N, C-alpha and C positions, 0 to 999 in steps of 0.2 A: 185380915183381923176385922176390917170395917164391916164385911157381910155378917160375921159372927156377932158383932155389936149390935147390928141392926135387928138380927132375929132375936138376940136376947132382949132387946127392948120391947119387942112385940110380946114375948112370953113373960116379961117381968123378971127376967134373971139379971142379976148384978154384973156389971161390966167385967170385973175380974174373973167371975165364973163363966163368962161367955166363951173363953178359950177352950172350955171343955166341950163346947158344942163342935168345935172343929174335930176333936178326937172322936166325939159321938158319930159324926159323919163318916170319918175314916173307918171305924169299926163297922158300921153299918155296910159300907161299901165292900169291905173285906168279907163279911159274912155272905153278902150276895154273890160276890164272885166265887168264893168256895162252893156255895150251894150250886151255882150255875155250871161251873166247870170240873168240879170233882165228882162226876158221875160217870159210871157206876163207882160206888164206893170201893176203894182199893181193900179195905178190910174185909168186906163182903166177898170179894173175889178170892183173897187169901184163904178165907174159911172154906169156900167151895173147893179150892184146890186141895187144902188139907184133908177134907172129908173124902175126897176121891182118893187120895193117896193112902189114907188110913183104912179105906174100904177094900184096899187091894187091887183097885183099877189102876191100869198103867195110864200115866198122864199123856196127853196128846203131844205130839212133837212140836217144837216151836216153828213158827212160820218164818219164812225167809223175809228179809226186809223188802224186797220187790213185790212180794205178795202182800205185805202189809200196806205199802204205799199204793198198791193197786185197788185197794178196798175203797169203795165209793164213800163210806162214812169218814175215812181218814182225809180223802181228797176234799170232801166238804168241810171238814174242820180247819184244813190248812187255808181255805180261801177267805 
């Protein structure tokens, strides 16, 4: 709580309101992590799959787990 009080004093925020600075930092961190790690957007992928199915195209077969883990992009994200 002390860091939030110091930052609040710099910005002229009252001490009771400084607790909200902690939640502000938490929300900002959560937004950053979602933006960083939730790519590509799962909704965009679902829409692409839906469009291919409604267009009459046969969806690709699912890859085996060994094939997925052998992908360089997956290996990079695991390290």
